[in-house]
mmCIF file of the N, C-alpha and C atoms, coordinates in Angstrom:
data_MODEL
# 
_entry.id   MODEL 
# 
loop_
_atom_site.group_PDB 
_atom_site.id 
_atom_site.type_symbol 
_atom_site.label_atom_id 
_atom_site.label_alt_id 
_atom_site.label_comp_id 
_atom_site.label_asym_id 
_atom_site.label_entity_id 
_atom_site.label_seq_id 
_atom_site.pdbx_PDB_ins_code 
_atom_site.Cartn_x 
_atom_site.Cartn_y 
_atom_site.Cartn_z 
_atom_site.occupancy 
_atom_site.B_iso_or_equiv 
_atom_site.pdbx_formal_charge 
_atom_site.auth_seq_id 
_atom_site.auth_comp_id 
_atom_site.auth_asym_id 
_atom_site.auth_atom_id 
_atom_site.pdbx_PDB_model_num 
ATOM 1   N N  . ILE A 1 1  ? 179.577 48.683 31.512 1.00 0.00 ? 1  ILE A N  1 
ATOM 2   C CA . ILE A 1 1  ? 179.134 50.060 31.505 1.00 0.00 ? 1  ILE A CA 1 
ATOM 3   C C  . ILE A 1 1  ? 180.143 50.865 32.312 1.00 0.00 ? 1  ILE A C  1 
ATOM 4   N N  . ASN A 1 2  ? 180.586 51.934 31.741 1.00 0.00 ? 2  ASN A N  1 
ATOM 5   C CA . ASN A 1 2  ? 181.519 52.820 32.434 1.00 0.00 ? 2  ASN A CA 1 
ATOM 6   C C  . ASN A 1 2  ? 180.802 54.103 32.828 1.00 0.00 ? 2  ASN A C  1 
ATOM 7   N N  . ARG A 1 3  ? 181.026 54.528 34.057 1.00 0.00 ? 3  ARG A N  1 
ATOM 8   C CA . ARG A 1 3  ? 180.442 55.772 34.557 1.00 0.00 ? 3  ARG A CA 1 
ATOM 9   C C  . ARG A 1 3  ? 181.584 56.746 34.805 1.00 0.00 ? 3  ARG A C  1 
ATOM 10  N N  . PRO A 1 4  ? 181.593 57.861 34.061 1.00 0.00 ? 4  PRO A N  1 
ATOM 11  C CA . PRO A 1 4  ? 182.689 58.816 34.239 1.00 0.00 ? 4  PRO A CA 1 
ATOM 12  C C  . PRO A 1 4  ? 182.533 59.622 35.519 1.00 0.00 ? 4  PRO A C  1 
ATOM 13  N N  . ALA A 1 5  ? 183.628 60.159 36.003 1.00 0.00 ? 5  ALA A N  1 
ATOM 14  C CA . ALA A 1 5  ? 183.574 61.062 37.154 1.00 0.00 ? 5  ALA A CA 1 
ATOM 15  C C  . ALA A 1 5  ? 182.776 62.293 36.747 1.00 0.00 ? 5  ALA A C  1 
ATOM 16  N N  . GLY A 1 6  ? 181.936 62.780 37.630 1.00 0.00 ? 6  GLY A N  1 
ATOM 17  C CA . GLY A 1 6  ? 181.130 63.959 37.335 1.00 0.00 ? 6  GLY A CA 1 
ATOM 18  C C  . GLY A 1 6  ? 179.951 63.670 36.433 1.00 0.00 ? 6  GLY A C  1 
ATOM 19  N N  . ALA A 1 7  ? 179.468 62.423 36.405 1.00 0.00 ? 7  ALA A N  1 
ATOM 20  C CA . ALA A 1 7  ? 178.365 62.055 35.519 1.00 0.00 ? 7  ALA A CA 1 
ATOM 21  C C  . ALA A 1 7  ? 177.103 62.858 35.799 1.00 0.00 ? 7  ALA A C  1 
ATOM 22  N N  . GLU A 1 8  ? 176.955 63.337 37.026 1.00 0.00 ? 8  GLU A N  1 
ATOM 23  C CA . GLU A 1 8  ? 175.741 64.087 37.371 1.00 0.00 ? 8  GLU A CA 1 
ATOM 24  C C  . GLU A 1 8  ? 175.661 65.430 36.653 1.00 0.00 ? 8  GLU A C  1 
ATOM 25  N N  . ILE A 1 9  ? 176.784 65.917 36.151 1.00 0.00 ? 9  ILE A N  1 
ATOM 26  C CA . ILE A 1 9  ? 176.767 67.187 35.416 1.00 0.00 ? 9  ILE A CA 1 
ATOM 27  C C  . ILE A 1 9  ? 176.948 66.958 33.917 1.00 0.00 ? 9  ILE A C  1 
ATOM 28  N N  . GLY A 1 10 ? 176.784 65.711 33.495 1.00 0.00 ? 10 GLY A N  1 
ATOM 29  C CA . GLY A 1 10 ? 176.962 65.353 32.093 1.00 0.00 ? 10 GLY A CA 1 
ATOM 30  C C  . GLY A 1 10 ? 176.110 66.147 31.114 1.00 0.00 ? 10 GLY A C  1 
ATOM 31  N N  . PRO A 1 11 ? 174.805 66.330 31.377 1.00 0.00 ? 11 PRO A N  1 
ATOM 32  C CA . PRO A 1 11 ? 173.994 67.101 30.437 1.00 0.00 ? 11 PRO A CA 1 
ATOM 33  C C  . PRO A 1 11 ? 174.485 68.536 30.256 1.00 0.00 ? 11 PRO A C  1 
ATOM 34  N N  . ALA A 1 12 ? 174.912 69.165 31.334 1.00 0.00 ? 12 ALA A N  1 
ATOM 35  C CA . ALA A 1 12 ? 175.425 70.537 31.227 1.00 0.00 ? 12 ALA A CA 1 
ATOM 36  C C  . ALA A 1 12 ? 176.731 70.563 30.430 1.00 0.00 ? 12 ALA A C  1 
ATOM 37  N N  . LEU A 1 13 ? 177.577 69.561 30.652 1.00 0.00 ? 13 LEU A N  1 
ATOM 38  C CA . LEU A 1 13 ? 178.825 69.493 29.888 1.00 0.00 ? 13 LEU A CA 1 
ATOM 39  C C  . LEU A 1 13 ? 178.553 69.237 28.409 1.00 0.00 ? 13 LEU A C  1 
ATOM 40  N N  . GLY A 1 14 ? 177.542 68.436 28.127 1.00 0.00 ? 14 GLY A N  1 
ATOM 41  C CA . GLY A 1 14 ? 177.185 68.185 26.734 1.00 0.00 ? 14 GLY A CA 1 
ATOM 42  C C  . GLY A 1 14 ? 176.763 69.461 26.029 1.00 0.00 ? 14 GLY A C  1 
ATOM 43  N N  . ALA A 1 15 ? 175.954 70.270 26.710 1.00 0.00 ? 15 ALA A N  1 
ATOM 44  C CA . ALA A 1 15 ? 175.527 71.543 26.127 1.00 0.00 ? 15 ALA A CA 1 
ATOM 45  C C  . ALA A 1 15 ? 176.719 72.476 25.927 1.00 0.00 ? 15 ALA A C  1 
ATOM 46  N N  . ALA A 1 16 ? 177.621 72.491 26.891 1.00 0.00 ? 16 ALA A N  1 
ATOM 47  C CA . ALA A 1 16 ? 178.804 73.343 26.771 1.00 0.00 ? 16 ALA A CA 1 
ATOM 48  C C  . ALA A 1 16 ? 179.694 72.874 25.621 1.00 0.00 ? 16 ALA A C  1 
ATOM 49  N N  . ARG A 1 17 ? 179.802 71.563 25.449 1.00 0.00 ? 17 ARG A N  1 
ATOM 50  C CA . ARG A 1 17 ? 180.615 71.038 24.351 1.00 0.00 ? 17 ARG A CA 1 
ATOM 51  C C  . ARG A 1 17 ? 180.024 71.414 22.994 1.00 0.00 ? 17 ARG A C  1 
ATOM 52  N N  . LEU A 1 18 ? 178.697 71.349 22.892 1.00 0.00 ? 18 LEU A N  1 
ATOM 53  C CA . LEU A 1 18 ? 178.063 71.767 21.638 1.00 0.00 ? 18 LEU A CA 1 
ATOM 54  C C  . LEU A 1 18 ? 178.338 73.235 21.350 1.00 0.00 ? 18 LEU A C  1 
ATOM 55  N N  . ALA A 1 19 ? 178.295 74.054 22.386 1.00 0.00 ? 19 ALA A N  1 
ATOM 56  C CA . ALA A 1 19 ? 178.582 75.478 22.206 1.00 0.00 ? 19 ALA A CA 1 
ATOM 57  C C  . ALA A 1 19 ? 180.023 75.686 21.744 1.00 0.00 ? 19 ALA A C  1 
ATOM 58  N N  . LEU A 1 20 ? 180.954 74.947 22.329 1.00 0.00 ? 20 LEU A N  1 
ATOM 59  C CA . LEU A 1 20 ? 182.357 75.072 21.925 1.00 0.00 ? 20 LEU A CA 1 
ATOM 60  C C  . LEU A 1 20 ? 182.564 74.638 20.474 1.00 0.00 ? 20 LEU A C  1 
ATOM 61  N N  . LEU A 1 21 ? 181.860 73.580 20.070 1.00 0.00 ? 21 LEU A N  1 
ATOM 62  C CA . LEU A 1 21 ? 181.965 73.144 18.680 1.00 0.00 ? 21 LEU A CA 1 
ATOM 63  C C  . LEU A 1 21 ? 181.413 74.200 17.729 1.00 0.00 ? 21 LEU A C  1 
ATOM 64  N N  . SER A 1 22 ? 180.328 74.862 18.149 1.00 0.00 ? 22 SER A N  1 
ATOM 65  C CA . SER A 1 22 ? 179.746 75.896 17.284 1.00 0.00 ? 22 SER A CA 1 
ATOM 66  C C  . SER A 1 22 ? 180.684 77.089 17.128 1.00 0.00 ? 22 SER A C  1 
ATOM 67  N N  . LEU A 1 23 ? 181.593 77.259 18.085 1.00 0.00 ? 23 LEU A N  1 
ATOM 68  C CA . LEU A 1 23 ? 182.575 78.344 17.993 1.00 0.00 ? 23 LEU A CA 1 
ATOM 69  C C  . LEU A 1 23 ? 183.780 77.960 17.142 1.00 0.00 ? 23 LEU A C  1 
ATOM 70  N N  . GLY A 1 24 ? 183.817 76.694 16.726 1.00 0.00 ? 24 GLY A N  1 
ATOM 71  C CA . GLY A 1 24 ? 184.889 76.255 15.844 1.00 0.00 ? 24 GLY A CA 1 
ATOM 72  C C  . GLY A 1 24 ? 186.089 75.646 16.532 1.00 0.00 ? 24 GLY A C  1 
ATOM 73  N N  . LEU A 1 25 ? 185.986 75.333 17.819 1.00 0.00 ? 25 LEU A N  1 
ATOM 74  C CA . LEU A 1 25 ? 187.108 74.689 18.501 1.00 0.00 ? 25 LEU A CA 1 
ATOM 75  C C  . LEU A 1 25 ? 187.325 73.287 17.932 1.00 0.00 ? 25 LEU A C  1 
ATOM 76  N N  . PRO A 1 26 ? 188.548 72.773 17.999 1.00 0.00 ? 26 PRO A N  1 
ATOM 77  C CA . PRO A 1 26 ? 188.854 71.451 17.427 1.00 0.00 ? 26 PRO A CA 1 
ATOM 78  C C  . PRO A 1 26 ? 188.043 70.335 18.097 1.00 0.00 ? 26 PRO A C  1 
ATOM 79  N N  . ARG A 1 27 ? 187.477 69.470 17.277 1.00 0.00 ? 27 ARG A N  1 
ATOM 80  C CA . ARG A 1 27 ? 186.647 68.365 17.776 1.00 0.00 ? 27 ARG A CA 1 
ATOM 81  C C  . ARG A 1 27 ? 187.410 67.458 18.737 1.00 0.00 ? 27 ARG A C  1 
ATOM 82  N N  . ASP A 1 28 ? 188.663 67.186 18.428 1.00 0.00 ? 28 ASP A N  1 
ATOM 83  C CA . ASP A 1 28 ? 189.444 66.260 19.256 1.00 0.00 ? 28 ASP A CA 1 
ATOM 84  C C  . ASP A 1 28 ? 189.581 66.749 20.690 1.00 0.00 ? 28 ASP A C  1 
ATOM 85  N N  . SER A 1 29 ? 189.759 68.046 20.873 1.00 0.00 ? 29 SER A N  1 
ATOM 86  C CA . SER A 1 29 ? 189.925 68.561 22.232 1.00 0.00 ? 29 SER A CA 1 
ATOM 87  C C  . SER A 1 29 ? 188.584 68.706 22.941 1.00 0.00 ? 29 SER A C  1 
ATOM 88  N N  . VAL A 1 30 ? 187.534 69.049 22.197 1.00 0.00 ? 30 VAL A N  1 
ATOM 89  C CA . VAL A 1 30 ? 186.217 69.265 22.808 1.00 0.00 ? 30 VAL A CA 1 
ATOM 90  C C  . VAL A 1 30 ? 185.541 67.940 23.148 1.00 0.00 ? 30 VAL A C  1 
ATOM 91  N N  . LEU A 1 31 ? 185.702 66.947 22.294 1.00 0.00 ? 31 LEU A N  1 
ATOM 92  C CA . LEU A 1 31 ? 184.979 65.686 22.451 1.00 0.00 ? 31 LEU A CA 1 
ATOM 93  C C  . LEU A 1 31 ? 185.820 64.570 23.058 1.00 0.00 ? 31 LEU A C  1 
ATOM 94  N N  . ALA A 1 32 ? 186.868 64.909 23.769 1.00 0.00 ? 32 ALA A N  1 
ATOM 95  C CA . ALA A 1 32 ? 187.692 63.889 24.427 1.00 0.00 ? 32 ALA A CA 1 
ATOM 96  C C  . ALA A 1 32 ? 186.854 63.149 25.471 1.00 0.00 ? 32 ALA A C  1 
ATOM 97  N N  . ALA A 1 33 ? 186.918 61.838 25.442 1.00 0.00 ? 33 ALA A N  1 
ATOM 98  C CA . ALA A 1 33 ? 186.140 61.020 26.375 1.00 0.00 ? 33 ALA A CA 1 
ATOM 99  C C  . ALA A 1 33 ? 186.702 61.142 27.786 1.00 0.00 ? 33 ALA A C  1 
ATOM 100 N N  . PRO A 1 34 ? 185.823 61.309 28.784 1.00 0.00 ? 34 PRO A N  1 
ATOM 101 C CA . PRO A 1 34 ? 186.301 61.384 30.167 1.00 0.00 ? 34 PRO A CA 1 
ATOM 102 C C  . PRO A 1 34 ? 186.751 60.011 30.667 1.00 0.00 ? 34 PRO A C  1 
ATOM 103 N N  . MET A 1 35 ? 187.617 60.026 31.642 1.00 0.00 ? 35 MET A N  1 
ATOM 104 C CA . MET A 1 35 ? 188.083 58.776 32.246 1.00 0.00 ? 35 MET A CA 1 
ATOM 105 C C  . MET A 1 35 ? 186.969 58.189 33.108 1.00 0.00 ? 35 MET A C  1 
ATOM 106 N N  . PRO A 1 36 ? 186.768 56.866 33.053 1.00 0.00 ? 36 PRO A N  1 
ATOM 107 C CA . PRO A 1 36 ? 185.721 56.265 33.880 1.00 0.00 ? 36 PRO A CA 1 
ATOM 108 C C  . PRO A 1 36 ? 186.100 56.273 35.362 1.00 0.00 ? 36 PRO A C  1 
ATOM 109 N N  . ALA A 1 37 ? 185.119 56.594 36.198 1.00 0.00 ? 37 ALA A N  1 
ATOM 110 C CA . ALA A 1 37 ? 185.314 56.554 37.645 1.00 0.00 ? 37 ALA A CA 1 
ATOM 111 C C  . ALA A 1 37 ? 184.890 55.197 38.199 1.00 0.00 ? 37 ALA A C  1 
ATOM 112 N N  . GLN A 1 38 ? 183.890 54.583 37.534 1.00 0.00 ? 38 GLN A N  1 
ATOM 113 C CA . GLN A 1 38 ? 183.392 53.274 37.953 1.00 0.00 ? 38 GLN A CA 1 
ATOM 114 C C  . GLN A 1 38 ? 183.101 52.447 36.710 1.00 0.00 ? 38 GLN A C  1 
ATOM 115 N N  . SER A 1 39 ? 183.236 51.141 36.842 1.00 0.00 ? 39 SER A N  1 
ATOM 116 C CA . SER A 1 39 ? 182.866 50.221 35.773 1.00 0.00 ? 39 SER A CA 1 
ATOM 117 C C  . SER A 1 39 ? 181.944 49.164 36.351 1.00 0.00 ? 39 SER A C  1 
ATOM 118 N N  . PHE A 1 40 ? 180.932 48.810 35.585 1.00 0.00 ? 40 PHE A N  1 
ATOM 119 C CA . PHE A 1 40 ? 179.961 47.812 36.009 1.00 0.00 ? 40 PHE A CA 1 
ATOM 120 C C  . PHE A 1 40 ? 179.916 46.708 34.965 1.00 0.00 ? 40 PHE A C  1 
ATOM 121 N N  . ASN A 1 41 ? 179.970 45.475 35.417 1.00 0.00 ? 41 ASN A N  1 
ATOM 122 C CA . ASN A 1 41 ? 179.893 44.318 34.536 1.00 0.00 ? 41 ASN A CA 1 
ATOM 123 C C  . ASN A 1 41 ? 178.653 43.515 34.886 1.00 0.00 ? 41 ASN A C  1 
ATOM 124 N N  . PRO A 1 42 ? 177.969 42.965 33.879 1.00 0.00 ? 42 PRO A N  1 
ATOM 125 C CA . PRO A 1 42 ? 176.763 42.191 34.161 1.00 0.00 ? 42 PRO A CA 1 
ATOM 126 C C  . PRO A 1 42 ? 177.078 40.917 34.940 1.00 0.00 ? 42 PRO A C  1 
ATOM 127 N N  . ASP A 1 43 ? 176.166 40.549 35.808 1.00 0.00 ? 43 ASP A N  1 
ATOM 128 C CA . ASP A 1 43 ? 176.257 39.310 36.574 1.00 0.00 ? 43 ASP A CA 1 
ATOM 129 C C  . ASP A 1 43 ? 175.395 38.276 35.849 1.00 0.00 ? 43 ASP A C  1 
ATOM 130 N N  . ARG A 1 44 ? 176.045 37.349 35.170 1.00 0.00 ? 44 ARG A N  1 
ATOM 131 C CA . ARG A 1 44 ? 175.323 36.372 34.341 1.00 0.00 ? 44 ARG A CA 1 
ATOM 132 C C  . ARG A 1 44 ? 174.293 35.583 35.150 1.00 0.00 ? 44 ARG A C  1 
ATOM 133 N N  . ALA A 1 45 ? 174.610 35.235 36.378 1.00 0.00 ? 45 ALA A N  1 
ATOM 134 C CA . ALA A 1 45 ? 173.687 34.447 37.196 1.00 0.00 ? 45 ALA A CA 1 
ATOM 135 C C  . ALA A 1 45 ? 172.400 35.220 37.470 1.00 0.00 ? 45 ALA A C  1 
ATOM 136 N N  . ARG A 1 46 ? 172.504 36.529 37.639 1.00 0.00 ? 46 ARG A N  1 
ATOM 137 C CA . ARG A 1 46 ? 171.316 37.345 37.906 1.00 0.00 ? 46 ARG A CA 1 
ATOM 138 C C  . ARG A 1 46 ? 170.595 37.743 36.624 1.00 0.00 ? 46 ARG A C  1 
ATOM 139 N N  . SER A 1 47 ? 171.316 37.815 35.512 1.00 0.00 ? 47 SER A N  1 
ATOM 140 C CA . SER A 1 47 ? 170.685 38.285 34.285 1.00 0.00 ? 47 SER A CA 1 
ATOM 141 C C  . SER A 1 47 ? 169.932 37.188 33.537 1.00 0.00 ? 47 SER A C  1 
ATOM 142 N N  . MET A 1 48 ? 170.305 35.939 33.713 1.00 0.00 ? 48 MET A N  1 
ATOM 143 C CA . MET A 1 48 ? 169.647 34.860 32.976 1.00 0.00 ? 48 MET A CA 1 
ATOM 144 C C  . MET A 1 48 ? 168.144 34.772 33.267 1.00 0.00 ? 48 MET A C  1 
ATOM 145 N N  . PRO A 1 49 ? 167.699 34.796 34.526 1.00 0.00 ? 49 PRO A N  1 
ATOM 146 C CA . PRO A 1 49 ? 166.251 34.768 34.768 1.00 0.00 ? 49 PRO A CA 1 
ATOM 147 C C  . PRO A 1 49 ? 165.536 35.971 34.146 1.00 0.00 ? 49 PRO A C  1 
ATOM 148 N N  . LEU A 1 50 ? 166.180 37.117 34.138 1.00 0.00 ? 50 LEU A N  1 
ATOM 149 C CA . LEU A 1 50 ? 165.566 38.301 33.541 1.00 0.00 ? 50 LEU A CA 1 
ATOM 150 C C  . LEU A 1 50 ? 165.453 38.152 32.027 1.00 0.00 ? 50 LEU A C  1 
ATOM 151 N N  . LEU A 1 51 ? 166.449 37.554 31.401 1.00 0.00 ? 51 LEU A N  1 
ATOM 152 C CA . LEU A 1 51 ? 166.383 37.318 29.962 1.00 0.00 ? 51 LEU A CA 1 
ATOM 153 C C  . LEU A 1 51 ? 165.272 36.331 29.616 1.00 0.00 ? 51 LEU A C  1 
ATOM 154 N N  . GLN A 1 52 ? 165.059 35.344 30.478 1.00 0.00 ? 52 GLN A N  1 
ATOM 155 C CA . GLN A 1 52 ? 163.977 34.387 30.254 1.00 0.00 ? 52 GLN A CA 1 
ATOM 156 C C  . GLN A 1 52 ? 162.616 35.076 30.377 1.00 0.00 ? 52 GLN A C  1 
ATOM 157 N N  . ARG A 1 53 ? 162.482 35.960 31.357 1.00 0.00 ? 53 ARG A N  1 
ATOM 158 C CA . ARG A 1 53 ? 161.225 36.706 31.511 1.00 0.00 ? 53 ARG A CA 1 
ATOM 159 C C  . ARG A 1 53 ? 160.988 37.623 30.320 1.00 0.00 ? 53 ARG A C  1 
ATOM 160 N N  . LEU A 1 54 ? 162.037 38.241 29.819 1.00 0.00 ? 54 LEU A N  1 
ATOM 161 C CA . LEU A 1 54 ? 161.914 39.108 28.655 1.00 0.00 ? 54 LEU A CA 1 
ATOM 162 C C  . LEU A 1 54 ? 161.450 38.308 27.440 1.00 0.00 ? 54 LEU A C  1 
ATOM 163 N N  . ALA A 1 55 ? 161.987 37.117 27.265 1.00 0.00 ? 55 ALA A N  1 
ATOM 164 C CA . ALA A 1 55 ? 161.582 36.269 26.140 1.00 0.00 ? 55 ALA A CA 1 
ATOM 165 C C  . ALA A 1 55 ? 160.104 35.905 26.246 1.00 0.00 ? 55 ALA A C  1 
ATOM 166 N N  . ARG A 1 56 ? 159.628 35.573 27.455 1.00 0.00 ? 56 ARG A N  1 
ATOM 167 C CA . ARG A 1 56 ? 158.205 35.256 27.647 1.00 0.00 ? 56 ARG A CA 1 
ATOM 168 C C  . ARG A 1 56 ? 157.334 36.472 27.359 1.00 0.00 ? 56 ARG A C  1 
ATOM 169 N N  . TYR A 1 57 ? 157.769 37.645 27.797 1.00 0.00 ? 57 TYR A N  1 
ATOM 170 C CA . TYR A 1 57 ? 157.030 38.882 27.551 1.00 0.00 ? 57 TYR A CA 1 
ATOM 171 C C  . TYR A 1 57 ? 156.914 39.141 26.048 1.00 0.00 ? 57 TYR A C  1 
ATOM 172 N N  . ARG A 1 58 ? 158.013 39.035 25.348 1.00 0.00 ? 58 ARG A N  1 
ATOM 173 C CA . ARG A 1 58 ? 157.999 39.283 23.902 1.00 0.00 ? 58 ARG A CA 1 
ATOM 174 C C  . ARG A 1 58 ? 157.109 38.284 23.176 1.00 0.00 ? 58 ARG A C  1 
ATOM 175 N N  . GLU A 1 59 ? 157.152 37.038 23.618 1.00 0.00 ? 59 GLU A N  1 
ATOM 176 C CA . GLU A 1 59 ? 156.311 36.014 23.005 1.00 0.00 ? 59 GLU A CA 1 
ATOM 177 C C  . GLU A 1 59 ? 154.837 36.295 23.268 1.00 0.00 ? 59 GLU A C  1 
ATOM 178 N N  . ALA A 1 60 ? 154.514 36.725 24.473 1.00 0.00 ? 60 ALA A N  1 
ATOM 179 C CA . ALA A 1 60 ? 153.119 36.981 24.827 1.00 0.00 ? 60 ALA A CA 1 
ATOM 180 C C  . ALA A 1 60 ? 152.551 38.191 24.089 1.00 0.00 ? 60 ALA A C  1 
ATOM 181 N N  . TYR A 1 61 ? 153.355 39.207 23.876 1.00 0.00 ? 61 TYR A N  1 
ATOM 182 C CA . TYR A 1 61 ? 152.859 40.435 23.266 1.00 0.00 ? 61 TYR A CA 1 
ATOM 183 C C  . TYR A 1 61 ? 153.101 40.518 21.764 1.00 0.00 ? 61 TYR A C  1 
ATOM 184 N N  . ALA A 1 62 ? 153.742 39.538 21.173 1.00 0.00 ? 62 ALA A N  1 
ATOM 185 C CA . ALA A 1 62 ? 153.991 39.552 19.730 1.00 0.00 ? 62 ALA A CA 1 
ATOM 186 C C  . ALA A 1 62 ? 152.696 39.630 18.918 1.00 0.00 ? 62 ALA A C  1 
ATOM 187 N N  . PRO A 1 63 ? 151.638 38.903 19.291 1.00 0.00 ? 63 PRO A N  1 
ATOM 188 C CA . PRO A 1 63 ? 150.398 38.998 18.507 1.00 0.00 ? 63 PRO A CA 1 
ATOM 189 C C  . PRO A 1 63 ? 149.776 40.402 18.507 1.00 0.00 ? 63 PRO A C  1 
ATOM 190 N N  . LEU A 1 64 ? 150.055 41.197 19.516 1.00 0.00 ? 64 LEU A N  1 
ATOM 191 C CA . LEU A 1 64 ? 149.472 42.537 19.582 1.00 0.00 ? 64 LEU A CA 1 
ATOM 192 C C  . LEU A 1 64 ? 150.072 43.493 18.559 1.00 0.00 ? 64 LEU A C  1 
ATOM 193 N N  . ARG A 1 65 ? 151.242 43.183 18.053 1.00 0.00 ? 65 ARG A N  1 
ATOM 194 C CA . ARG A 1 65 ? 151.874 44.059 17.052 1.00 0.00 ? 65 ARG A CA 1 
ATOM 195 C C  . ARG A 1 65 ? 151.010 44.188 15.800 1.00 0.00 ? 65 ARG A C  1 
ATOM 196 N N  . ALA A 1 66 ? 150.296 43.132 15.475 1.00 0.00 ? 66 ALA A N  1 
ATOM 197 C CA . ALA A 1 66 ? 149.448 43.168 14.283 1.00 0.00 ? 66 ALA A CA 1 
ATOM 198 C C  . ALA A 1 66 ? 148.288 44.151 14.446 1.00 0.00 ? 66 ALA A C  1 
ATOM 199 N N  . LEU A 1 67 ? 147.942 44.482 15.672 1.00 0.00 ? 67 LEU A N  1 
ATOM 200 C CA . LEU A 1 67 ? 146.821 45.389 15.925 1.00 0.00 ? 67 LEU A CA 1 
ATOM 201 C C  . LEU A 1 67 ? 147.200 46.854 15.783 1.00 0.00 ? 67 LEU A C  1 
ATOM 202 N N  . SER A 1 68 ? 148.476 47.158 15.810 1.00 0.00 ? 68 SER A N  1 
ATOM 203 C CA . SER A 1 68 ? 148.860 48.577 15.763 1.00 0.00 ? 68 SER A CA 1 
ATOM 204 C C  . SER A 1 68 ? 149.279 49.024 14.388 1.00 0.00 ? 68 SER A C  1 
# 
């Protein structure tokens, strides 16, 4: 997962980019991806127990899908 610099103002920038596109500005310049400020990689040792819990949860609640 990459987190760009200024991520806290991302929603406002998204709205501004949509406005610029509506004015006809070139997509390539308006929609240029920002450079990542931080990168996060999953820790397999920590994620494996969580994946096992998720599998148990899905197995336990699968019968309830028929009720909805």
